[in-house]
NUVEXFI-544688 format. One record per residue (C-alpha): residue number from 1; residue in three letters; x, y, z. Coordinates in Angstrom, 2 decimals. Layout:
BEGIN
     i    aa         X         Y         Z
   NUM   Ala         X         Y         Z
...
This chain:
BEGIN
     i    aa         X         Y         Z
     1   Unk      8.69   -151.49    -96.72
     2   Unk      7.56   -147.95    -97.64
     3   Unk      4.36   -149.45    -99.05
     4   Unk      3.79   -151.39    -95.82
     5   Unk      4.35   -148.24    -93.81
     6   Unk      1.80   -146.36    -95.89
     7   Unk     -0.74   -149.15    -95.37
     8   Unk     -0.16   -148.91    -91.62
     9   Unk     -0.70   -145.15    -91.65
    10   Unk     -3.86   -145.52    -93.74
    11   Unk     -5.19   -148.11    -91.29
    12   Unk     -4.48   -145.84    -88.34
    13   Unk     -6.23   -142.94    -90.07
    14   Unk     -9.28   -145.09    -90.79
    15   Unk     -9.48   -146.21    -87.18
    16   Unk     -9.07   -142.62    -85.97
    17   Unk    -12.02   -141.57    -88.11
    18   Unk    -14.10   -144.43    -86.74
    19   Unk    -13.16   -143.55    -83.17
    20   Unk    -14.03   -139.89    -83.79
    21   Unk    -17.53   -140.93    -84.91
    22   Unk    -18.03   -143.07    -81.80
    23   Unk    -16.43   -140.54    -79.44
    24   Unk    -19.40   -138.16    -79.40
    25   Unk    -21.55   -140.86    -77.79
    26   Unk    -19.23   -141.24    -74.79
    27   Unk    -19.23   -139.53    -71.40
    28   Unk    -16.91   -136.48    -71.05
    29   Unk    -14.28   -138.33    -69.00
    30   Unk    -14.22   -141.16    -71.53
    31   Unk    -13.80   -138.68    -74.38
    32   Unk    -10.63   -137.28    -72.81
    33   Unk     -9.40   -140.83    -72.32
    34   Unk     -9.91   -141.50    -76.03
    35   Unk     -8.09   -138.27    -76.91
    36   Unk     -5.10   -139.29    -74.80
    37   Unk     -5.02   -142.76    -76.33
    38   Unk     -5.13   -141.26    -79.84
    39   Unk     -2.34   -138.87    -78.91
    40   Unk     -0.22   -141.85    -77.87
    41   Unk     -0.79   -143.58    -81.21
    42   Unk     -0.04   -140.41    -83.16
    43   Unk      3.15   -139.74    -81.23
    44   Unk      4.37   -143.28    -81.75
    45   Unk      3.62   -143.08    -85.47
    46   Unk      5.44   -139.76    -85.83
    47   Unk      8.51   -141.28    -84.16
    48   Unk      8.46   -144.30    -86.50
    49   Unk      8.07   -142.18    -89.63
    50   Unk     10.64   -139.63    -88.52
    51   Unk     13.26   -142.23    -87.70
    52   Unk     12.69   -144.26    -90.84
    53   Unk     12.81   -147.45    -88.79
    54   Unk     12.47   -150.53    -90.95
    55   Unk     11.45   -153.04    -88.32
    56   Unk      8.39   -152.22    -86.21
    57   Unk      7.88   -155.66    -84.71
    58   Unk     10.94   -156.01    -82.48
    59   Unk     10.17   -157.27    -79.00
    60   Unk     10.47   -154.94    -75.98
    61   Unk     13.18   -157.22    -74.59
    62   Unk     15.20   -156.88    -77.78
    63   Unk     14.77   -153.11    -77.83
    64   Unk     15.82   -152.88    -74.17
    65   Unk     18.93   -154.95    -74.87
    66   Unk     19.78   -152.72    -77.83
    67   Unk     19.30   -149.60    -75.72
    68   Unk     21.59   -150.95    -73.00
    69   Unk     24.30   -151.77    -75.53
    70   Unk     24.11   -148.27    -76.98
    71   Unk     24.29   -146.47    -73.63
    72   Unk     27.56   -144.67    -72.84
    73   Unk     29.54   -146.37    -70.09
    74   Unk     31.06   -143.26    -68.56
    75   Unk     29.27   -141.70    -65.61
    76   Unk     31.24   -139.12    -63.72
    77   Unk     30.67   -138.91    -59.98
    78   Unk     32.72   -136.26    -58.22
    79   Unk     34.19   -136.18    -54.72
    80   Unk     30.98   -134.84    -53.17
    81   Unk     28.91   -137.75    -54.47
    82   Unk     27.48   -140.06    -51.82
    83   Unk     28.10   -143.05    -54.11
    84   Unk     31.74   -142.16    -54.69
    85   Unk     32.31   -141.68    -50.96
    86   Unk     30.65   -145.02    -50.21
    87   Unk     32.99   -146.89    -52.55
    88   Unk     36.00   -144.91    -51.32
    89   Unk     35.43   -145.98    -47.72
    90   Unk     34.55   -149.53    -48.76
    91   Unk     37.82   -149.79    -50.66
    92   Unk     39.95   -148.04    -48.02
    93   Unk     38.66   -149.72    -44.90
    94   Unk     37.88   -153.03    -46.56
    95   Unk     41.40   -153.01    -48.05
    96   Unk     40.17   -154.77    -51.16
    97   Unk     39.98   -152.41    -54.14
    98   Unk     38.28   -153.85    -57.17
    99   Unk     40.40   -155.06    -60.08
   100   Unk     41.26   -152.18    -62.37
   101   Unk     39.68   -149.57    -60.08
   102   Unk     41.55   -146.28    -60.07
   103   Unk     41.25   -143.09    -58.14
   104   Unk     39.56   -141.08    -60.83
   105   Unk     36.23   -140.50    -62.55
   106   Unk     33.89   -143.34    -61.69
   107   Unk     32.21   -145.34    -64.43
   108   Unk     29.01   -147.34    -64.43
   109   Unk     30.95   -150.60    -64.56
   110   Unk     32.98   -149.72    -61.46
   111   Unk     30.27   -148.24    -59.26
   112   Unk     27.44   -150.11    -57.59
   113   Unk     24.68   -147.59    -57.15
   114   Unk     21.03   -147.09    -56.37
   115   Unk     20.74   -145.22    -59.67
   116   Unk     17.78   -146.35    -61.77
   117   Unk     18.79   -146.47    -65.42
   118   Unk     15.26   -146.55    -66.79
   119   Unk     12.02   -147.93    -65.44
   120   Unk      9.79   -149.69    -67.95
   121   Unk      6.02   -149.41    -67.56
   122   Unk      5.19   -152.98    -68.56
   123   Unk      2.34   -154.04    -70.81
   124   Unk     -0.88   -152.01    -70.50
   125   Unk     -4.03   -153.81    -69.49
   126   Unk     -7.29   -153.38    -71.34
   127   Unk     -9.06   -151.58    -68.51
   128   Unk     -6.11   -149.36    -67.61
   129   Unk     -6.18   -145.86    -69.05
   130   Unk     -3.70   -143.01    -68.98
   131   Unk     -6.13   -140.72    -67.15
   132   Unk     -7.22   -141.53    -63.58
   133   Unk    -10.76   -141.16    -62.31
   134   Unk    -11.54   -137.74    -60.88
   135   Unk    -11.37   -138.75    -57.21
   136   Unk     -8.01   -140.47    -57.74
   137   Unk     -6.72   -137.52    -59.75
   138   Unk     -7.73   -135.04    -57.03
   139   Unk     -5.78   -137.04    -54.45
   140   Unk     -2.67   -137.17    -56.67
   141   Unk     -2.81   -133.41    -57.20
   142   Unk     -3.21   -132.83    -53.45
   143   Unk     -0.11   -134.97    -52.82
   144   Unk      1.92   -132.79    -55.17
   145   Unk      0.84   -129.52    -53.57
   146   Unk      1.45   -130.84    -50.05
   147   Unk      4.96   -132.12    -50.82
   148   Unk      6.84   -130.65    -53.79
   149   Unk      4.94   -127.37    -53.91
   150   Unk      5.62   -126.35    -50.31
   151   Unk      9.33   -126.47    -51.16
   152   Unk      9.36   -125.35    -54.80
   153   Unk      6.38   -123.04    -55.51
   154   Unk      6.97   -122.59    -59.25
   155   Unk      3.38   -123.58    -60.11
   156   Unk      0.68   -121.08    -59.14
   157   Unk     -1.78   -123.27    -57.27
   158   Unk     -4.89   -121.09    -57.83
   159   Unk     -4.18   -120.82    -61.57
   160   Unk     -3.42   -124.52    -61.86
   161   Unk     -6.55   -125.58    -59.99
   162   Unk     -8.72   -123.26    -62.10
   163   Unk     -7.37   -124.81    -65.29
   164   Unk     -7.62   -128.25    -63.72
   165   Unk    -11.32   -127.72    -63.00
   166   Unk    -11.91   -126.55    -66.57
   167   Unk    -10.06   -129.63    -67.78
   168   Unk    -12.54   -131.93    -66.05
   169   Unk    -15.52   -129.89    -67.19
   170   Unk    -14.40   -130.02    -70.82
   171   Unk    -15.30   -132.97    -73.04
   172   Unk    -12.05   -132.82    -75.03
   173   Unk     -8.36   -132.02    -74.71
   174   Unk     -8.55   -129.00    -76.98
   175   Unk     -7.12   -126.05    -75.08
   176   Unk     -5.19   -128.27    -72.69
   177   Unk     -2.65   -129.88    -74.99
   178   Unk      1.04   -129.16    -74.72
   179   Unk      3.08   -128.25    -71.62
   180   Unk      0.13   -127.95    -69.23
   181   Unk     -1.13   -131.45    -70.03
   182   Unk      2.43   -132.78    -69.75
   183   Unk      2.77   -131.13    -66.34
   184   Unk     -0.58   -132.56    -65.20
   185   Unk      0.44   -136.10    -66.13
   186   Unk      3.79   -135.66    -64.38
   187   Unk      1.97   -134.49    -61.25
   188   Unk     -0.13   -137.66    -61.51
   189   Unk      3.12   -139.63    -61.82
   190   Unk      4.63   -137.96    -58.74
   191   Unk      1.50   -138.55    -56.67
   192   Unk      1.36   -142.19    -57.76
   193   Unk      5.05   -142.62    -56.95
   194   Unk      4.57   -141.22    -53.44
   195   Unk      1.55   -143.44    -52.84
   196   Unk      3.37   -146.53    -54.10
   197   Unk      6.34   -146.07    -51.79
   198   Unk      4.35   -144.98    -48.74
   199   Unk      1.37   -147.33    -48.81
   200   Unk      2.70   -150.87    -49.31
   201   Unk      3.47   -152.55    -46.01
   202   Unk      3.65   -156.30    -46.50
   203   Unk      7.42   -156.33    -46.94
   204   Unk      7.29   -157.90    -50.39
   205   Unk      8.16   -156.23    -53.64
   206   Unk      5.21   -155.20    -55.75
   207   Unk      5.31   -155.93    -59.47
   208   Unk      1.63   -155.40    -60.15
   209   Unk      0.38   -153.34    -63.03
   210   Unk     -0.95   -150.63    -60.72
   211   Unk      2.47   -150.30    -59.07
   212   Unk      3.87   -149.05    -62.39
   213   Unk      1.11   -146.60    -63.18
   214   Unk      3.40   -143.69    -62.30
   215   Unk      5.77   -144.79    -65.07
   216   Unk      2.96   -144.80    -67.61
   217   Unk      1.84   -141.32    -66.58
   218   Unk      5.40   -140.07    -66.82
   219   Unk      6.20   -141.64    -70.18
   220   Unk      3.09   -140.07    -71.65
   221   Unk      3.98   -136.70    -70.12
   222   Unk      7.46   -136.83    -71.67
   223   Unk      6.05   -137.77    -75.07
   224   Unk      3.70   -134.79    -75.00
   225   Unk      6.42   -132.34    -73.94
   226   Unk      8.75   -133.62    -76.67
   227   Unk      6.06   -133.02    -79.27
   228   Unk      5.84   -129.38    -78.17
   229   Unk      9.56   -128.86    -77.59
   230   Unk      9.72   -125.95    -80.07
   231   Unk      7.36   -123.89    -77.88
   232   Unk      9.82   -122.31    -75.48
   233   Unk      7.60   -120.82    -72.77
   234   Unk      7.52   -120.53    -68.99
   235   Unk      4.89   -123.28    -68.99
   236   Unk      7.28   -125.56    -70.89
   237   Unk     10.00   -124.90    -68.31
   238   Unk      7.53   -125.77    -65.53
   239   Unk      6.71   -129.04    -67.28
   240   Unk     10.43   -129.91    -67.41
   241   Unk     10.83   -128.96    -63.74
   242   Unk      8.06   -131.32    -62.67
   243   Unk      9.67   -134.05    -64.78
   244   Unk     12.98   -133.38    -63.00
   245   Unk     11.34   -133.94    -59.62
   246   Unk      9.82   -137.22    -60.74
   247   Unk     13.19   -138.41    -62.04
   248   Unk     14.90   -137.37    -58.81
   249   Unk     12.22   -139.02    -56.65
   250   Unk     12.67   -142.27    -58.59
   251   Unk     16.50   -141.99    -58.37
   252   Unk     17.01   -141.51    -62.11
   253   Unk     19.56   -138.82    -61.26
   254   Unk     21.52   -138.80    -64.53
   255   Unk     18.34   -138.39    -66.53
   256   Unk     17.24   -135.70    -64.07
   257   Unk     20.57   -133.93    -64.59
   258   Unk     19.93   -133.74    -68.35
   259   Unk     16.25   -132.75    -68.03
   260   Unk     17.00   -130.00    -65.51
   261   Unk     19.84   -128.75    -67.72
   262   Unk     17.39   -128.47    -70.59
   263   Unk     14.99   -126.52    -68.37
   264   Unk     17.81   -124.14    -67.41
   265   Unk     18.80   -123.55    -71.03
   266   Unk     15.21   -122.87    -72.14
   267   Unk     14.77   -120.57    -69.13
   268   Unk     17.84   -118.60    -70.22
   269   Unk     16.68   -118.54    -73.83
   270   Unk     13.44   -116.78    -72.81
   271   Unk     15.22   -114.45    -70.38
   272   Unk     14.20   -115.82    -67.00
   273   Unk     17.74   -115.19    -65.72
   274   Unk     17.38   -111.39    -66.02
   275   Unk     14.77   -108.76    -65.23
   276   Unk     14.14   -105.88    -67.58
   277   Unk     11.87   -102.91    -67.01
   278   Unk      9.66   -102.11    -64.04
   279   Unk      6.43   -103.72    -62.92
   280   Unk      3.56   -101.87    -61.31
   281   Unk      0.41   -103.89    -60.79
   282   Unk     -2.05   -106.49    -61.93
   283   Unk     -1.15   -109.40    -64.16
   284   Unk      2.36   -108.01    -64.75
   285   Unk      3.21   -108.41    -61.07
   286   Unk      1.92   -111.97    -60.99
   287   Unk      3.75   -112.83    -64.22
   288   Unk      7.07   -111.46    -62.95
   289   Unk      6.65   -113.31    -59.66
   290   Unk      6.02   -116.57    -61.51
   291   Unk      9.16   -116.05    -63.59
   292   Unk     11.22   -115.45    -60.42
   293   Unk      9.88   -118.56    -58.71
   294   Unk     10.50   -120.69    -61.77
   295   Unk     14.07   -119.40    -62.12
   296   Unk     14.96   -119.87    -58.46
   297   Unk     13.40   -123.34    -58.43
   298   Unk     15.84   -124.28    -61.19
   299   Unk     18.68   -122.61    -59.28
   300   Unk     17.94   -124.44    -56.00
   301   Unk     17.41   -127.84    -57.60
   302   Unk     20.54   -127.41    -59.74
   303   Unk     22.69   -126.85    -56.64
   304   Unk     21.15   -129.81    -54.80
   305   Unk     21.70   -132.16    -57.74
   306   Unk     25.23   -130.88    -58.37
   307   Unk     26.28   -131.73    -54.82
   308   Unk     24.58   -135.12    -54.95
   309   Unk     26.44   -136.09    -58.14
   310   Unk     29.65   -134.20    -57.41
   311   Unk     29.38   -132.16    -60.61
   312   Unk     29.69   -128.38    -61.05
   313   Unk     26.38   -126.48    -60.93
   314   Unk     24.97   -125.37    -64.27
   315   Unk     24.12   -121.89    -62.97
   316   Unk     26.85   -119.70    -61.48
   317   Unk     26.18   -116.98    -58.91
   318   Unk     27.22   -114.33    -61.44
   319   Unk     25.20   -115.84    -64.28
   320   Unk     21.87   -114.20    -63.46
   321   Unk     20.32   -111.06    -62.01
   322   Unk     16.86   -111.80    -60.63
   323   Unk     15.19   -110.31    -57.57
   324   Unk     14.23   -112.67    -54.76
   325   Unk     10.66   -114.00    -54.92
   326   Unk      7.94   -112.44    -52.82
   327   Unk      6.94   -113.92    -49.47
   328   Unk      3.30   -113.53    -50.50
   329   Unk      1.03   -116.49    -51.04
   330   Unk     -0.33   -117.61    -54.40
   331   Unk     -3.75   -116.27    -53.41
   332   Unk     -2.31   -112.86    -52.55
   333   Unk     -0.59   -112.65    -55.93
   334   Unk     -3.69   -113.79    -57.78
   335   Unk     -5.78   -111.18    -55.95
   336   Unk     -3.38   -108.24    -55.44
   337   Unk     -6.12   -106.14    -53.85
   338   Unk     -6.53   -108.55    -50.94
   339   Unk     -5.06   -108.41    -47.45
   340   Unk     -1.64   -109.87    -48.07
   341   Unk     -1.56   -112.06    -44.98
   342   Unk     -1.99   -115.60    -46.24
   343   Unk      1.67   -116.37    -45.69
   344   Unk      1.16   -115.76    -41.98
   345   Unk     -1.19   -118.76    -41.94
   346   Unk      1.09   -121.24    -43.62
   347   Unk      2.46   -119.97    -46.91
   348   Unk      5.90   -121.14    -48.04
   349   Unk      7.54   -117.87    -49.06
   350   Unk      9.88   -117.79    -46.06
   351   Unk     10.99   -121.36    -46.68
   352   Unk     11.72   -120.77    -50.37
   353   Unk     13.85   -117.69    -49.70
   354   Unk     15.71   -119.60    -46.97
   355   Unk     16.44   -122.36    -49.49
   356   Unk     17.77   -119.86    -52.02
   357   Unk     20.22   -118.55    -49.41
   358   Unk     21.11   -122.12    -48.45
   359   Unk     21.80   -122.97    -52.10
   360   Unk     24.20   -120.03    -52.39
   361   Unk     26.18   -121.47    -49.47
   362   Unk     25.99   -124.93    -51.02
   363   Unk     27.56   -123.60    -54.21
   364   Unk     30.45   -122.05    -52.29
   365   Unk     30.98   -125.27    -50.33
   366   Unk     31.20   -127.22    -53.56
   367   Unk     33.77   -124.91    -55.17
   368   Unk     35.90   -124.61    -52.01
   369   Unk     35.97   -128.27    -50.99
   370   Unk     34.82   -130.47    -53.87
   371   Unk     35.19   -128.55    -57.13
   372   Unk     37.66   -129.44    -59.90
   373   Unk     39.95   -126.58    -58.81
   374   Unk     39.75   -127.18    -55.06
   375   Unk     43.00   -126.75    -53.18
   376   Unk     45.02   -129.74    -51.96
   377   Unk     46.74   -127.57    -49.39
   378   Unk     45.78   -128.69    -45.89
   379   Unk     45.94   -125.20    -44.38
   380   Unk     43.58   -123.76    -47.00
   381   Unk     41.26   -126.78    -46.78
   382   Unk     40.90   -126.38    -43.03
   383   Unk     40.33   -122.65    -43.44
   384   Unk     37.62   -123.28    -46.07
   385   Unk     35.95   -125.85    -43.82
   386   Unk     35.81   -123.39    -40.91
   387   Unk     34.51   -120.60    -43.17
   388   Unk     31.82   -122.80    -44.71
   389   Unk     30.71   -124.12    -41.32
   390   Unk     30.42   -120.59    -39.95
   391   Unk     28.31   -119.49    -42.93
   392   Unk     26.02   -122.50    -42.50
   393   Unk     25.51   -121.84    -38.78
   394   Unk     24.78   -118.18    -39.48
   395   Unk     22.20   -119.25    -42.06
   396   Unk     20.46   -121.43    -39.47
   397   Unk     20.45   -118.57    -36.96
   398   Unk     18.86   -116.26    -39.54
   399   Unk     15.86   -118.54    -40.13
   400   Unk     12.49   -117.27    -39.00
   401   Unk     11.32   -118.74    -35.72
   402   Unk      8.71   -121.00    -37.33
   403   Unk     11.44   -122.62    -39.48
   404   Unk     14.06   -123.13    -36.75
   405   Unk     14.35   -126.91    -36.63
   406   Unk     16.77   -126.69    -33.69
   407   Unk     14.20   -125.00    -31.42
   408   Unk     11.09   -126.38    -29.75
   409   Unk      7.66   -126.01    -31.34
   410   Unk      5.31   -127.24    -28.66
   411   Unk      1.67   -127.54    -29.77
   412   Unk      2.62   -126.82    -33.37
   413   Unk     -0.56   -127.01    -35.44
   414   Unk      0.78   -126.33    -38.93
   415   Unk      1.70   -129.49    -40.83
   416   Unk      3.29   -127.33    -43.51
   417   Unk      5.77   -125.79    -41.07
   418   Unk      6.52   -129.20    -39.54
   419   Unk      7.37   -130.62    -42.95
   420   Unk      9.40   -127.56    -43.91
   421   Unk     11.47   -127.84    -40.73
   422   Unk     12.10   -131.51    -41.50
   423   Unk     13.27   -130.56    -44.99
   424   Unk     15.57   -127.83    -43.72
   425   Unk     16.99   -130.09    -41.02
   426   Unk     17.83   -132.88    -43.48
   427   Unk     19.55   -130.43    -45.82
   428   Unk     21.40   -128.65    -43.01
   429   Unk     22.85   -131.78    -41.39
   430   Unk     23.68   -133.35    -44.75
   431   Unk     25.60   -130.27    -45.86
   432   Unk     27.36   -129.93    -42.50
   433   Unk     28.50   -133.55    -42.73
   434   Unk     29.79   -132.87    -46.26
   435   Unk     31.63   -129.74    -45.10
   436   Unk     33.63   -131.71    -42.52
   437   Unk     33.86   -135.03    -44.41
   438   Unk     37.17   -134.19    -46.19
   439   Unk     39.00   -134.47    -42.84
   440   Unk     37.34   -137.72    -41.76
   441   Unk     40.14   -139.61    -43.47
   442   Unk     43.28   -137.52    -43.84
   443   Unk     45.26   -139.92    -46.01
   444   Unk     43.84   -138.59    -49.27
   445   Unk     43.18   -135.01    -48.19
   446   Unk     46.75   -134.09    -47.33
   447   Unk     48.86   -136.59    -49.24
   448   Unk     49.94   -134.01    -51.83
   449   Unk     50.26   -131.16    -49.35
   450   Unk     53.83   -130.05    -48.57
   451   Unk     54.85   -130.57    -44.95
   452   Unk     51.52   -132.27    -44.30
   453   Unk     52.87   -134.14    -41.29
   454   Unk     53.91   -130.90    -39.61
   455   Unk     50.55   -129.36    -40.48
   456   Unk     48.64   -132.32    -39.04
   457   Unk     50.59   -132.09    -35.82
   458   Unk     50.09   -128.33    -35.52
   459   Unk     46.35   -128.46    -36.29
   460   Unk     45.54   -131.79    -34.69
   461   Unk     42.84   -130.44    -32.37
   462   Unk     41.05   -128.49    -35.12
   463   Unk     41.19   -131.53    -37.39
   464   Unk     39.81   -133.78    -34.66
   465   Unk     37.01   -131.31    -33.94
   466   Unk     36.11   -131.26    -37.62
   467   Unk     35.92   -135.07    -37.69
   468   Unk     33.70   -134.96    -34.62
   469   Unk     31.35   -132.43    -36.25
   470   Unk     31.09   -134.68    -39.30
   471   Unk     30.07   -137.68    -37.19
   472   Unk     27.62   -135.67    -35.12
   473   Unk     25.96   -134.20    -38.23
   474   Unk     25.51   -137.72    -39.61
   475   Unk     24.04   -138.77    -36.27
   476   Unk     21.62   -135.86    -36.33
   477   Unk     20.42   -136.96    -39.77
   478   Unk     19.63   -140.41    -38.39
   479   Unk     18.02   -138.99    -35.24
   480   Unk     15.46   -137.17    -37.38
   481   Unk     14.05   -140.62    -38.13
   482   Unk     13.97   -141.95    -34.56
   483   Unk     10.28   -141.27    -33.99
   484   Unk      8.83   -142.11    -37.39
   485   Unk      5.44   -143.77    -37.01
   486   Unk      5.34   -145.34    -40.48
   487   Unk      6.55   -145.00    -44.05
   488   Unk      4.01   -142.28    -44.75
   489   Unk      5.68   -140.08    -42.14
   490   Unk      8.97   -140.35    -44.01
   491   Unk      7.70   -140.06    -47.58
   492   Unk      5.25   -137.21    -46.99
   493   Unk      7.01   -135.42    -44.14
   494   Unk     10.58   -135.24    -45.49
   495   Unk     12.18   -134.32    -48.85
   496   Unk     11.69   -137.78    -50.35
   497   Unk     13.47   -136.74    -53.56
   498   Unk     16.69   -136.34    -51.53
   499   Unk     16.35   -138.83    -48.67
   500   Unk     18.11   -141.89    -50.11
   501   Unk     21.18   -139.84    -51.00
   502   Unk     21.27   -138.18    -47.56
   503   Unk     20.87   -141.50    -45.74
   504   Unk     23.61   -143.16    -47.82
   505   Unk     25.93   -140.28    -46.88
   506   Unk     25.01   -140.40    -43.18
   507   Unk     25.13   -144.18    -42.77
   508   Unk     28.47   -144.45    -44.63
   509   Unk     29.98   -141.94    -42.22
   510   Unk     28.48   -143.63    -39.16
   511   Unk     29.67   -147.09    -40.15
   512   Unk     33.31   -146.00    -40.51
   513   Unk     33.41   -143.18    -37.95
   514   Unk     34.98   -145.19    -35.13
   515   Unk     37.64   -146.57    -37.45
   516   Unk     38.72   -143.01    -38.28
   517   Unk     39.58   -142.21    -34.66
   518   Unk     43.31   -142.33    -33.97
   519   Unk     43.68   -144.13    -30.63
   520   Unk     47.36   -143.22    -30.51
   521   Unk     46.49   -139.55    -30.30
   522   Unk     45.69   -138.17    -26.86
   523   Unk     44.06   -135.13    -28.43
   524   Unk     41.75   -137.21    -30.62
   525   Unk     40.80   -139.53    -27.78
   526   Unk     39.98   -136.47    -25.67
   527   Unk     37.88   -134.84    -28.40
   528   Unk     35.82   -138.02    -28.90
   529   Unk     35.71   -138.93    -25.22
   530   Unk     31.99   -138.27    -24.73
   531   Unk     30.87   -139.88    -28.01
   532   Unk     28.64   -142.89    -27.39
   533   Unk     29.93   -145.30    -30.04
   534   Unk     27.19   -147.82    -29.43
   535   Unk     24.69   -145.04    -30.16
   536   Unk     26.61   -144.23    -33.36
   537   Unk     26.23   -147.85    -34.46
   538   Unk     22.56   -147.74    -33.49
   539   Unk     22.01   -144.66    -35.65
   540   Unk     23.65   -146.40    -38.60
   541   Unk     21.23   -149.27    -38.01
   542   Unk     18.31   -146.82    -38.11
   543   Unk     19.28   -145.87    -41.66
   544   Unk     19.43   -149.55    -42.62
   545   Unk     16.00   -150.15    -41.11
   546   Unk     14.54   -147.29    -43.13
   547   Unk     16.04   -148.69    -46.34
   548   Unk     14.63   -152.10    -45.45
   549   Unk     11.14   -150.72    -44.81
   550   Unk     11.10   -148.85    -48.11
   551   Unk     12.66   -151.63    -50.19
   552   Unk      9.37   -153.45    -50.84
   553   Unk      8.23   -150.76    -53.26
   554   Unk     11.41   -148.85    -54.03
   555   Unk     14.13   -150.58    -55.98
   556   Unk     16.49   -147.70    -55.20
   557   Unk     15.95   -148.22    -51.46
   558   Unk     16.55   -151.95    -51.89
   559   Unk     19.86   -151.30    -53.65
   560   Unk     20.84   -148.73    -51.00
   561   Unk     20.05   -151.30    -48.28
   562   Unk     22.23   -153.90    -50.00
   563   Unk     25.10   -151.42    -50.35
   564   Unk     25.04   -150.49    -46.68
   565   Unk     24.75   -154.10    -45.56
   566   Unk     27.81   -154.87    -47.66
   567   Unk     29.74   -151.99    -46.09
   568   Unk     28.71   -153.17    -42.64
   569   Unk     29.89   -156.69    -43.48
   570   Unk     33.18   -155.37    -44.86
   571   Unk     33.75   -153.42    -41.65
   572   Unk     32.99   -156.49    -39.54
   573   Unk     35.40   -158.68    -41.51
   574   Unk     38.19   -156.10    -41.29
   575   Unk     37.72   -154.82    -37.73
   576   Unk     35.50   -157.28    -35.88
   577   Unk     31.93   -157.11    -34.63
   578   Unk     32.64   -154.07    -32.42
   579   Unk     35.09   -151.71    -34.17
   580   Unk     34.44   -148.97    -31.59
   581   Unk     37.43   -147.54    -29.68
   582   Unk     35.95   -149.04    -26.50
   583   Unk     36.48   -152.54    -27.84
   584   Unk     39.75   -152.10    -29.72
């Protein structure tokens, strides 16, 4: 077998030499294509030699089956997780817990989820390369900078575009290999993913080769970054960050959790979590600003993902000492002698700082209400809910006028600010619903609390008001989607990487909200008196309609749709077609 392996390597070397001779006769774009193809072959060969694998002819189906058998079955989803909450309400209100299901850490076998365990790219076609044509590539890059970048500005756009232009002018990959090339391919993957979900409109699932092009870009990006894993640099961290966003956008949240954790560890290993010395001017200022934006992008995304999965954040508030990023634009930082006013015309500095403050609140909410050491005492829980809600409302009030999603913006001309307000609104209402969700069903919240019956009676009005705020926050999430014109409006105008999770949370609350109202309580009936329960049901239906519209080109949306339809059916079987208090 060693002899056969050597023959294979010799054959590959011979073909590489032949290709190198022919390469000089090709156009510049085709030369880079050849370089990328050769890189793929070399990476695959290195993996085979390094692993000492004996059999190189196993079918993809066999390899996939082997991978699935070797995967660990445990997948912890904490109390804050939208998936765990969904199954909790399905079990409680459907009154049919699954065989062997216990109230503890959830496993893959127990939990139906929209999680994507691994998306395979399919077989490449002869005319399909791993580098798009220039016009296509430009569009994919523009998608990235108009969506991810306006929320997480860890990539300097002027610097990136300058290198990007040099990349197309060059006739080879020399000088572009490593983290930058990996990041470029991941940006292509993100742009392709956005296009795939937003463009298709025939209502049928797409399995075409082009529909999986994002997976091919991403797989190649990962292979390149793995080859250069020993080079721990800021650029390498940026490459891992872009990979994390692709994984989150495609609902590969567990894989995102690991990739982001790796980015955080490398960032700490090169000292991004601290600042040493002073900075005066020039390149040093720009370099320090880049380091701050990279670090805080990790911090913000870590908090978001922790809440979505119900796991403790990787970065504690006391685990770093980094100044807040500047509000200046990329152009201002690149040209420090200019008139620092670009951010007045649409830069994202204000948004990013607002998200850092929001993430600090999010971390406190997690530890107070959902962390492993959260209190089971009802009095303390209610106090923590009130404190967290007050902090969140104060955060909203402190937003700059152009970011206040609760105020009018007549004749708004900036698409950037419109999208940023949509992002902030989704995050605000999702977190507010999570803050008050522990009291939506009191059975579990206060079961272990001493004198919980006396506490419930004494605090009945505050508890009922908290339940009402939870329902209204979920409604507000759905109302953000009332006037969507098409799928593009959702995918490009909202934080797509978070939307499925937020809509699962909101629709789960809306579908069971009316069941949680105690009709035997005069106080509760009074608190919910002006709630339009038919409108609540309608808002739940809006979430289902969005899942349905996206399901043709998003398997995660299809699974989310199926989950919510099942919960709706369970509710109907248990409580009738109209479970609202009006009809009970």
